[in-house]
Structure formats: C-alpha cells, structure tokens
N, C-alpha and C positions, 0 to 999 in steps of 0.2 A: 665245410663251414667258415671254419679260421679264417679262411683267405677271404672270404665273399666276407665278415667283418671288418676284416683289414684294407677292404676295397671303402667302406661306409669309411671308418675312422679316418684315413686318407683324406677322402673329400671333406670331413668336419673341420678337420686341420687345417685344408684352404680355403674353406667359408669362417672357420673364426679371422683367420686370415683377411678376408673379405670383409669383416664387421669391421673391424679394427683401422682400415684401410677407410673405408665409407664413414666414421664417425673423422677424419684425416682431412679427406678430400673433396670438394661439390661435387657433384653428379655433373659428367664429362670430361676427369681430370685424368690425361692416360694413366696415369697409377691405379687408381681406381680402376676401370678400363683393363688393366691388365691383368689383376688379379681380379677380378671377376671373369674373366675372360678363362681362366685356368679352372676356375672353381668351375663356373660353367663346363667346361670339354668333359671333364674328371665325372662331372655327372650326368652329363646328356650320353658318355661310355656306356658307364654301368647300366642306365636304363635301358639302351639298345642290345645290352646282353642278355640281361634279366628281365624288363620287362617292368612295369610300373615298379616303383619303389616305395615305401610307406616309412614314413617314421614318427611315432608315436613320443610327441614330449609333455615331461610335468616340470615341477619346480625343482627335480634334481638331475636333469638331463635329458638326453636325445636316448631312444631306445628299436630297436630293428629286429623285431620278432622274440619280443618279452626279452631282447638280449641288450644292455648299456651297453650305448657305445662311450668310448672314451673315459673310463671309467676315471673318479677323482680328477678330471681336467676340471681347476678351477673355471676357467675362461670360459669354456664351454656349459658349465654348470651356471653362470653368470647369463649367458646367452639366453640359456632353457630358462630362464625364471623372469625376463625379459619380455620373451615370446608368449611367458607363462597368462604373466598380468595382462598382457592383450588377448587372450584369451584364446592363444592358437595350438591348442592340442595334437593337431595331427597333420603332416603334410603329404603330399603323395604328390609324388613326380613324375610324368607323363611323357611320353617321348615325343607329344610335339613342343614342350619345353623348348625356351628362346632364353636366348644372354639376358635381353631386357627381361625377361619375364622374373627370370632371377633375380635381376636386379628388383627388379618391383616388389618382388615376395622377400629382401632383407629389408627394401625401405620400411619395410613395419620398426621395425626395432628404431626410425627415425620419429617415429611421434608418439606423441603423450599416448599412454592410454584411455586417459578421458577422451579427448581430441578425436580418438580412435573408432571408442563406445559412438561419441556421436553423431556418424554417421553410420551408423549399422554395424560397425566392429569392420574384422580384418577381412572376411568376405567379401563383402558391400565397396570396401576399398580396392582389391582387385580387379573385381567383375566392374568397377566406372575403370577402369586402365588393360578392359581385355584383356586381362589373365588368363588364358584355356590352357596351359602346359602344368597347370598344378591344381589342384584341391586340395582344401582346407574341413578340416573338421568333420571329414565321414563324407561329408560331401557327394553328392555321385554327379558325372560327368552331365546328365540331363539334367536334373538344377544346377547345376552351373550356368549349364547355355540359356536357361530360362532365368535367372539371376541378371543375366548381360544384357538379355534382349528387357528386359523391366530396367532394367539403367539405362540403356537407350531412348527408350521410351517414355521415359521419365521425366516430366516436364517439371522441372528442379525450381523452387521458389528462391526469391530472392536469398534469406538465411541459408541454406542450405548450399547454392552457387558458393556464395559466402565463405563457409566453413572450407569448404573443398579447394576452394582457394587461396586461403588463408594455410593448411594444409601441405599444398604443392608449394607455397613461399614458404613455410615454415616461418611462418606468423603467428601468433593467436592471440588475439585480438579480445578473440570472446570471452567470456571470464572464466576461468578456467576451477575456482574455486564453486561458484555456481554451479557448473557443471558436474567437480567433483562431488558434490553436496546430494544433485540429483541421483545421480550414477549409486555412492553409497548409501542412500535411502532406498532405493529400489531393489540394491543387492544384500542389505539388511532384510527388507521386508520375504524374500526368497527365500536367503538363509532359515529365518522363523519357518516361515510357510514349512521348507524339507524338513524342519528337524520338528517339527512338530509331526508331522504325516510320519517319518520313520518309528515314532515309539507307538505307534498306533498299529502300526501297520504290519501284518501276521501274512503276508502270501510271502516267501521264500523270492520269488523272482524280483518283485517289488519293492519290499526289503531290501537286497543287494542295491539296485540302479538308483536308489533314495539313499545309500547310504556312500554312495560313489559318488551322487551329483551335490550331496552335501558337504562331503571331505572337499572336494573343490572348490566351491563357496570358502570354504575356510579357509583352505591353502588362499584362496587371494587374500582374506583378511590376514592372514598368518607373512605376508610378502611385505605387507603396511606396517610390521611390528605390532599385530594386534592380533593377541593371543585366544584373546576369552572365547572367541568361536571353538577355534580348536578343542578348548578344554571343557566346554560344554557338549561336543562332539565323546570327548573321551569319556565325558564322569555317563555321560546314554548309553554309549556300549559298554562301560563298566558296571552298569547299574544291569545290565542286562544277559552279565555273568554272575551275579549277585546270587549265593543260593536261593536267595526269597524273591526271585524272579520269578513271575511264571508265564516267561516265554517260551514257548515251543522248543527244542534240541536244536531244529536245525535252523533257525533263528541263534541261536547262542554261540553255533558255530560259525556263523558268516562274521559275528560280531564280533567273536576271538578274534578270526583273519584279519579282519580290516582293524582290527585293535592293534595287534601286532606289528600290520605293515604303517600306521601311524608311527610307533614308540620306536622311531631310529634316532642315532647318536644327537642328529642335527637336532632332532625336537626337544627331545630328554633336555638338550643343554641349554637349548631356550626357556625350556620351562622350568631347568632350577634357576635362570638367567631373570626368569619371573618374578622367583619367589622375593624380590627385592621391594615389590610393590606394597601401595598404604594398603589394598584394598583386603580384607582380613577372609571374606569369604573365596573370594579367588586365589588367595594365598592356600587356606584350608585345603581347597579343591584339586591346588596345585599336589599338596602332600602327599594326600590318598593317592593321585597317580601317579606321584614316585613311588610310593610305597607298593603301590596292586603291579607295578612296573617290575617288580623284582630285583636280582642280581647284576640283571643288565645296567641296571644304574648304579652301581656302589663304586665302579672307576671314576664318574664322570661329576658324582658327588663331588667324593675325594679331591679328585682335579680341582674342582670349582674351588672349592672352600682352599687348597693350598695360592691360589690364581688369583683370587676376587680382590679388588682395593675396595670393595663398598663393606664398609663395618655391619650395617644392617642386612645382608645380602650375606655375609661371612657369620652370622647369628643365624639366622634363619638354618641357612644347610648344615650346622654342627649341631640344631635341634634336632633336625629330623637323621641325621648320622647317629645321635645319641637314640631316639627312636626307636629305629631298626636296632643297632645293640649288635647282639655276638655277631649273626650272621657279616660283618663286613669285620671280624678281628683279622678276616687274613691280607686282605687288600691294604690294613694301615700298617700291618707287619711289613710286606712288601716295602711301603714306602718310608721305612724308620731307616732306610741305606740309599737314603735320597740325599744329596751334595747338598741342597738348601739348607740352611742350618733354619728356616721357619718353617720348612715343608716338615721336618721332623719335630717340630715343637708343638705342631697343630694335632702330628699321630701321636704322640706321648700325651699329650692331653688327651685325646682320646679313650688311651691306653683306662689313662686314670677313673673316666666316665663308664667305660667298661670295665674297670672290677677284676674281683679273682683271683685264684693263683696264675691263670695264663700271665695275668699283666703285671702281675706280681716277679713273675722271674722273667720275662723281656724287664722289667723298667730295672732289677738290681744288675743285670745283664750289659744295662746299657750307663750305669751310673755313674761311671769313668767317663761319658761324655768326653770330645775336645771341647766342644762350645759351650760356655758357660752358661748362655740363654736358654741351649738345652735343661744343662747338666737344673738349671734353677726348674725349668719344666717338671723336669724328669722328679723331684723332689715334692713339687704341688701335687703330684698324679699320685705322688707316694701319700703323701695326707687324707689321700682319697678312700684308700685302702686299709681299712684298719686291720693291722698286724703285728704282731711278735717283731717278723721280720721287718714291716717297714718303719716299725720305733728304730729298732737298731739301726738300720741303716740313716736315718735322722739324725741319731744322734753322735751318728758318725761325722755328720756333718758340723758339727758345731767345732768341732777338733779341725776344721780346716784354715790353710791360712789365707785363704780369702776371704774376705772379710762379709762381701756381698753373698758367697755361699752359707756361710755363718747363720748372715741376717735374712735367708729364704729358708735355712734349714729349723730355724725358732720359729716362726711364722708358718709355717707346716704341719712344727708338731703342733701348733694352737690349732690348726686347723682339726688334727690327731686328734686330739683333746685324752691321750692316756696318761691317768694321771704320775704313770711313772717318770714325764720328764718334768713332773715339779719339779723334783730336786735336782739334775743337771740346769733349769733356769734358773732358780734360786742363788745355785751356785757364782753364775754370771751375774745375774743382780747383785749380791752378795763381797764382789771384786772388788776391791778398795780400786781408784782410778782418778788420784789425782790431778793428772794429769788432761784427763777427759780424752783421752785417745778411743776407748771402747763406748762413749756416749750413747752413740749411736744404737750399739748391740745390748747395752745394759738395758734403754728403752723399751726396746721390744721385745725384752724377757721381759722388762714388769709388764707392758701387754699380753703378753700370753701369757700370764701366770689370771689376770683376770678373764681371759677368755678363757681357756681350759675351765676354770670355774672351781675346784679343788681347796675345801680349805686349809689341805696341807702347805697354798702358797702362801697363806696368811703367814706366817711367822718373816719369810723373808719382804714380804711388803713393810712389815711393822718395822724392821730396821732399817731399811728403807726410808719410809715416810716420817719415822723419828729421829732419825741422826741429830744430830744436836749443830755439828758446826759441819760447811763444806771440806775445812784442812784438816777436820778430823777424821771424818767418814768417804768425802772424796764423792757426795750425794748433792749433786745441782741439782735446784729446784724444779727443774724438769721432770728430771726420775720421777721427786716427790709428787708432783703434779701429777703424772700418770699414775704410781705406787697409791694414790688417794681413789682415785678412777678404776681402776683394777680389784681396789678394796670392797668400791661401793657394786661392783660385780657380781664379786664371791659371796658377797650378805655376811649375816650371821651376830650372834651375838659378839663373838672372837672381834670380827668385823668393827661392828657399832663403837665397838670399847675402845678400837686404835684410832678410829677415825673422828671422836670424842676429844680426845686425849691431842688429834693433832692440832685441833679447832683451837686450841688453846695456846699452841706455841709457835702458832706460824701467821704469815698473816699473806696480802696479795693474791696471785695465782692460786697456791698453795691453800692459804683458809680459804680461796671460794670454791672447790675442788672438792674440799672436807665435807662443804653444807655439802654442795650437790649431791654427791656420793649418799651423805646419810639421807639427804633426801627423798630418793631414791628405792634405800634399801627400807624407808619405814611406810611411802607406801606398797 
C-alpha cells in the first residue's frame, strides 16, 4: 500500500508542476506540453496497472482510499481548495484518458468559479470538450456519455455560445459581479434549506447525508472568508450534544463525529481570528464553540494571543483565556521560557489573573527576570494576588536602584491596597528632595496613598500639603496638588480639617485641588 501511495504522491508532484506551468505558459507552448506529457505518462501507467483511479478532493487536500496524499504540502492544498471552490470533489481517471483530456481537466483551474458555474459546472465544461477519459463527482460512465450526447445535440442560444467563447478565449465580458450575486443567492437559499432540514431530521441516514451536504456548503463560504455559515453549523451540532437536547443517541453520535471532524486546527485558528468581529452575537457564538472544543484550543488561543497585532482581537482572546482559567495553567507555564519578552509578559499577566499559590510561586521565582518589561508585569500580577508574600516582594521593589522598577512597585502596592504598605509609601513622600531628583516617585507614592484609602496615610499627606515653603520642605506645588486629591479619596474628618486649613494658605492649582477634594467628600 505504501508503494502505491508513493506512486500517487509522485503523480501529484508532477501535476503541481503542471499547474504552475499552466499559469506561466499559454496552451500549446512546448514547456507546457513537456510537463503535462510527463504527468500524463505517470498517471496513465498507474491506471494501466491498477485500473480506474479515484481521488477524493476537499478543501484540505487529495485523498486515495481515505488516505491523504502529500500531507502538509501547501501547494497541493492550494490546488485542492481551487478545485473545491469549483465544486470538483472527486475525479476518476480511466484507461481511455488522453493527454489532451488531462490538459482539459487541469484547465478547469484557469476558469473563475462563477464563470464555470454559469455554464453548468465542471461536468458540463468537460462534456462540451468531449472528455471521456475521466469522471467527476461520482458521475457514471453512462451518465457521462448521456451528458456528452446532450451537449452535442444542444442548440445553444446566442448567450450560451458567447459565454463558452469567452471562457475559451479567457475573456469575461459578462458581468462577474451579477453572476456572483445570483450564485451567492442560490447557494445561500440551499444552505438555509439544508440547515433547517438538519435540525428536524430524525432518520440517521438522512441526518448524516444532510450534515455532509450542509458542511460542503459552509466550506464554500469559508473559502470566501465568510465563517458565519460554519459557526451556525457548529452551533447546531453543539446544540444536539447539549444535555437538554431531545434528539436520539444515534443522531448525537453522528453530530459529535461531524463536530470533531470540523474542529481542525485550521478552522479553530480562523474562528479565533474572527473574534475581532464587531458582531457581538457572532462573537459570543464563536466563544461558546471555543469553550466546547476544550483543551484542543488551548495552545491555539495562547499562540494567537502572543502573535496578533490587533489590539481588539488580543483583548477578546485574553478574556476567553481568563474565562477558561485553571485548565490553561500548564500551557501558560510552558511559554514562560519563550525567548520573546512580549510573549513572556503576556503569560505573566495571565498568571496574575489565575491567582492562587501556584501563580505566586511561579511569579516569585521569576521576580529577577533579566528583562525590565517582564519584571514590571510580574509586579502588576503580584498585586492581583493579595498575600503577605506578594506584599513583601513588592516592598522589596521600593529599594531597587532602577527608578522605573521603584515606580512600578509603588503602583502595584496601590493595587494591592494592603495597609501595611502605607508607612513605606509615606516615608517616600516625607523624604526631602530639594533637587527634585525623586519628584515623580513621590507623586506616585502620594497617589498610591489616596488609592489605598487608609486613614493611616493622612499624616503623611498632611505634612506634604501644609509644608510652608519649597526651600524648607522640598515639596513642590505638584506634590501638594496630588496630596489634596489623595486626601479627598481617603475622606474623613481629619482629611477635611487638613484640606480646609490648606485652602487658607494656598492659591492657584493647589487651592483648586483642595476645594474639589472637599466638595467630593461632602457629597
């Protein structure tokens, strides 16, 4: 069997070359004849030895006896997609095949799907060329001869002759847009009919047949970058498997099989990319499908989160991952060793969302990460996990020589809101700074005291706000302004007393900040 598959793969390899040549050279060119002749020779030899050869074609490749030929070959996948769009899903090569007929078969790829459909499809196209050495889409030889006879005897009207002539000359004067609209409407009507039938069908054979047909219709739209039909089918199958569903077990089995076959990595990746849609209903449907697909989607979600440049898509993926939660921890942990800093930063952020001792252990181990950008994210994630350990790690960051790390520690402590951080933050505020070397850090510390909201911070803010002169205290008007705002957030009688006193001895921005803070407290 392996040797036979190798022979098929070799023939397809030659046909790939033939397709490329077909795109480069016009009919009758010597190079085209040589390549096509070689492909034909190998194919005809195998047909002579094995009898009729049947290949099944779908959007993912070519198959012989249910075995995929040349798997992972991108060029062959692209060719299969082009045939699939032209509704060529099966081809049988017979002993009567000629090299010219093989050329005619390959020339299908040079005709647009809409134009081909307008004359009745690939079967009619080949019948008009009197091709007898191959059969398309399970057509019997008797039916082929009948179709050829019909085409021979047909008194084609002027429009049909014109369309055929245009195809032969590769000139499409006919309105492609109008044909596309007509074809789209017919396809959509048929899809809707099949989908409705699928939901009420209870005979197993009919259910399976309808499922196959509706999936084929959805594949057509999928290759036009329209995932909505596929999402609707997935929802129907998912609904059939839901506990509240009343369909029989034998239909559940069929639905589950088709659902698993549909949820390939390629489709799941497309669904993840479609999360950027503005259509909220469709996005919710996709999210539901991704949740149901389970652990199969985990690496795909994380890889998409890391690699996408679309901020909206990244946010939606992030929210889905957070919703899945703990089951993703192992996949997240694996990516912490990624060489790309931004990938590690994303995973660190997710650990903060997951929380718990496991996240805390990992974040503590990573605290001394060599990249400052990752380290800042580690601190932000620690701030989302309230504990004495996270407090101790963040307080240690206040002593770091890197001022950006210090600033991030202050911000993270404000998120943690642990009263034990008030004194260390207050000490930063109270520290004299005549040269304004730590001005920004002091401002951040003042703001953090306001966010934490503990009354223990009032004395530090009072000292900053009521400082009499910059030369004496090193407190700028900027810090005083932030101190007034912070006192307004803390509130209480002590804060009110400080603010009222400050309004009497300040002007300008500081005065205005005090008045706004007082109004906020009194409301």
